[in-house]
C-alpha positions in Angstrom: 0.0 -4.5 23.7 2.4 -5.4 20.9 2.1 -8.5 18.8 5.4 -10.0 19.9 4.7 -9.6 23.6 3.7 -12.9 25.2 0.5 -12.5 27.1 -0.7 -15.2 29.5 0.4 -18.7 29.7 0.8 -20.8 26.5 -2.4 -22.5 25.3 -2.8 -26.1 26.4 -3.9 -28.7 23.7 -7.5 -28.1 22.9 -7.8 -24.8 24.8 -7.9 -22.7 21.6 -10.7 -25.0 20.2 -12.7 -24.8 23.5 -12.5 -21.0 23.6 -13.6 -20.8 20.0 -16.5 -23.0 20.6 -17.5 -20.8 23.5 -17.6 -17.9 21.2 -19.8 -19.8 18.7 -22.1 -21.0 21.3 -22.6 -17.6 23.0 -21.1 -18.9 26.3 -19.7 -15.5 27.6 -18.3 -14.9 24.0 -16.6 -11.6 24.8 -14.6 -13.2 27.6 -13.6 -16.1 25.4 -12.5 -13.7 22.7 -10.4 -11.8 25.2 -8.8 -15.1 26.4 -8.1 -16.1 22.8 -6.6 -12.7 22.0 -4.3 -12.9 25.0 -2.7 -16.1 23.6 0.5 -15.3 21.6 0.2 -18.4 19.4 -0.6 -18.5 15.7 -3.3 -21.0 16.4 -5.2 -18.5 18.5 -4.9 -15.8 15.9 -6.0 -18.1 13.2 -9.1 -19.2 15.3 -10.1 -15.6 15.8 -9.6 -14.9 12.1 -11.9 -17.7 11.1 -14.5 -16.7 13.6 -14.8 -13.3 11.8 -16.5 -15.2 8.9 -18.9 -17.4 10.8 -21.8 -14.9 11.2 -21.2 -13.9 14.8 -23.3 -11.3 16.5 -22.0 -7.8 15.8 -20.6 -7.3 19.4 -18.4 -10.4 19.0 -17.2 -9.3 15.6 -16.3 -5.9 16.9 -14.5 -7.3 19.9 -12.3 -9.5 17.7 -11.5 -6.6 15.5 -10.8 -4.4 18.5 -8.4 -7.0 20.0 -6.7 -7.4 16.6 -6.1 -3.7 16.6 -4.5 -3.9 20.1 -2.3 -6.9 19.4 -1.2 -5.9 15.8 -0.8 -9.5 14.7 0.5 -9.6 11.2 -0.9 -13.0 10.6 -4.4 -11.5 10.9 -3.8 -9.2 8.0 -5.5 -11.3 5.3 -8.6 -11.5 7.4 -8.6 -7.9 8.2 -8.3 -7.0 4.5 -11.5 -9.0 3.9 -13.2 -7.3 6.8 -12.3 -3.8 5.5 -15.1 -4.7 2.9 -17.7 -5.8 5.6 -21.4 -4.8 5.1 -21.2 -2.7 8.4 -19.4 0.6 8.4 -18.3 0.2 12.0 -16.8 -3.1 11.3 -14.9 -1.7 8.3 -13.6 1.2 10.4 -12.5 -1.2 13.2 -10.7 -3.4 10.6 -9.0 -0.4 9.2 -7.7 0.7 12.6 -6.3 -2.8 13.1 -4.7 -2.7 9.7 -3.0 0.4 10.5 -1.7 -1.1 13.8 -0.2 -4.1 11.8 1.5 -1.6 9.5 3.0 0.4 12.4 4.3 -2.8 14.0 5.8 -4.5 11.0 7.4 -2.1 8.6 7.7 -4.8 5.9 3.9 -4.6 5.7 3.7 -0.7 5.6 3.2 -0.6 1.8 0.4 -3.0 1.8 -1.5 -1.7 4.9 -1.0 1.9 3.5 -2.6 0.9 0.2 -5.5 -0.7 2.0 -6.0 2.6 4.0 -5.8 4.7 0.9 -8.4 2.6 -0.9 -10.8 3.2 2.0 -10.6 7.0 1.5 -13.3 6.4 -1.2 -15.5 4.4 1.1 -19.3 5.2 0.9 -19.4 5.9 4.7 -17.8 9.1 6.1 -16.9 7.4 9.3 -14.9 4.8 7.5 -13.2 7.4 5.4 -12.3 9.4 8.5 -10.8 6.2 10.2 -8.6 5.6 7.1 -7.5 9.3 7.0 -6.9 9.4 10.6 -4.7 6.2 10.5 -2.8 7.6 7.5 -2.2 10.8 9.4 -0.8 8.8 12.3 1.6 7.0 9.9 2.9 10.3 8.3 3.4 11.8 11.9 5.3 8.6 12.9 7.5 8.8 9.8 8.2 12.4 10.4 9.1 11.8 14.0 11.6 9.1 13.0 13.2 11.4 10.3 16.3 13.4 10.9 15.7 17.2 10.8 15.2 18.2 7.3 15.6 14.6 6.0 12.5 12.7 5.2 12.2 9.0 5.8 9.2 8.7 3.4 9.4 5.6 1.1 10.2 6.4 -2.5 6.7 4.9 -3.5 4.8 7.4 -1.4 4.2 9.9 -4.2 0.9 8.2 -5.3 -0.3 8.0 -1.8 0.2 11.7 -1.1 -1.8 12.4 -4.3 -4.6 10.1 -3.1 -4.6 12.1 0.2 -4.7 15.4 -1.5 -7.6 14.2 -3.6 -9.4 13.0 -0.5 -9.0 16.6 1.0 -10.3 18.2 -2.2 -13.4 15.8 -2.1 -14.2 16.9 1.3 -12.7 14.4 3.8 -11.9 16.6 6.7 -9.8 14.0 8.6 -7.6 13.8 5.5 -6.4 17.4 6.0 -4.2 16.7 9.0 -2.7 13.6 7.2 -1.9 15.7 4.2 -0.3 18.4 6.4 2.1 15.7 7.6 2.7 14.2 4.2 2.8 17.0 1.6 6.2 17.9 0.2 7.3 21.5 -0.1 6.8 21.4 -3.9 3.2 20.4 -3.3 2.2 23.2 -0.8 0.3 25.1 -3.4 -1.8 22.1 -4.2 -2.5 21.5 -0.4 -3.6 25.2 -0.1 -6.0 24.7 -3.0 -7.4 21.4 -1.7 -8.3 22.9 1.7 -10.5 25.7 0.2 -13.7 23.9 0.4 -13.2 22.3 3.9 -14.2 23.7 7.2 -11.7 26.1 8.6 -11.0 23.8 11.5 -9.8 21.1 9.0 -7.4 23.6 7.3 -6.1 24.6 10.7 -5.4 20.9 11.5 -3.5 20.6 8.2 -1.4 23.7 8.9 -0.8 22.6 12.4 0.7 19.4 11.3 2.8 21.2 8.7 4.2 23.6 11.3 4.9 20.5 13.6 7.0 18.6 11.2 10.7 18.1 11.4 11.1 17.4 7.7 9.5 20.6 6.4 11.9 23.6 5.6 11.8 27.0 7.1 10.8 28.4 3.8 7.9 26.0 3.6 6.7 26.9 7.1 6.9 30.6 6.3 4.7 29.9 3.3 2.2 28.2 5.6 2.2 31.1 7.9 1.7 33.5 5.0 -1.3 31.5 4.0 -2.7 31.6 7.6 -2.3 35.4 7.5 -4.3 35.6 4.3 -7.2 33.6 5.9 -7.4 36.3 8.6 -10.4 35.0 10.7 -10.8 35.1 14.5 -10.2 31.3 14.6 -7.0 31.8 12.7 -5.8 34.5 15.1 -6.6 32.2 17.9 -4.7 29.4 16.3 -1.6 31.6 15.6 -1.7 32.8 19.3 -1.7 29.2 20.5 1.3 28.2 18.4 3.2 31.2 19.5 2.4 30.5 23.2 3.4 26.8 22.8 7.0 28.1 21.9 7.6 25.4 19.3 10.2 27.7 17.7 13.1 29.7 19.2 12.0 33.3 20.1 14.6 34.9 17.7 13.7 32.5 14.8 12.2 33.8 11.5 9.3 31.4 12.0 8.4 32.6 15.5 8.6 36.3 14.3 6.5 35.5 11.2 3.9 33.9 13.6 3.9 36.9 15.8 3.7 39.3 12.8 0.7 37.3 11.2 -1.2 37.2 14.4 -0.9 40.9 15.0 -1.9 41.7 11.5 -5.3 40.0 11.9 -7.4 42.9 13.3 -10.8 42.0 14.6 -13.9 44.2 14.4 -15.7 44.6 17.6 -18.4 42.2 16.5 -15.7 39.5 15.7 -13.8 39.7 19.0 -15.6 36.8 20.6 -16.2 34.9 17.3 -14.6 31.6 16.2 -15.4 31.6 12.5 
């Protein structure tokens, strides 16, 4: 549900305060949180934000963060930024998903939310790093989808964010690979290839799948990606190439489709590898 979509009836005087007190007292707190989050008023959002810092049980804190992620309320961003430093990794991950939702809803906040997500790529917990990387991947996929073919809509300030993503890939954050596949510019492909070397093959294939799916990556760049896949030459790579060919993403007579077919055919499996995936 979007932040600007009215949900339920307007709050009556004192209703927000009563619902907040129910959360504090443990009187069916999850239902009270749901009722508060359904209110489109700033007062309800502020009440939920304040509750996050009152030492609630974990289940209540997580429900508030979950609802903020669904409603994407920009006025909750300050509280979410603080929650992204919470002691519990699960709370930090939920806060980051909510932060990403705010940035997707309000483009004026995209730079701020992207910076918060990028900072979380260095979190001590792998689940939190993964949540941040996944959110950034969704952002870049969304931006690519909104771009004209061959024309990127990436903000001019995104250069540093792309570098942060590539460094996260090189440090072994597997979820950052797909994000980097959507974000990397043609001139940065060699750096992407190098950063993927230490990751599981599944992460590398995620990155290359994203690159091939992009509208804003040139034919030459996609041919470079296919050549790299041909060099990897494993059973999993052959299966991946076959799936891309079968999906018919590209016209049958296109250079890209022909290159996919050639690369898949050149990967010859030994009998012992025929049923393998590595």
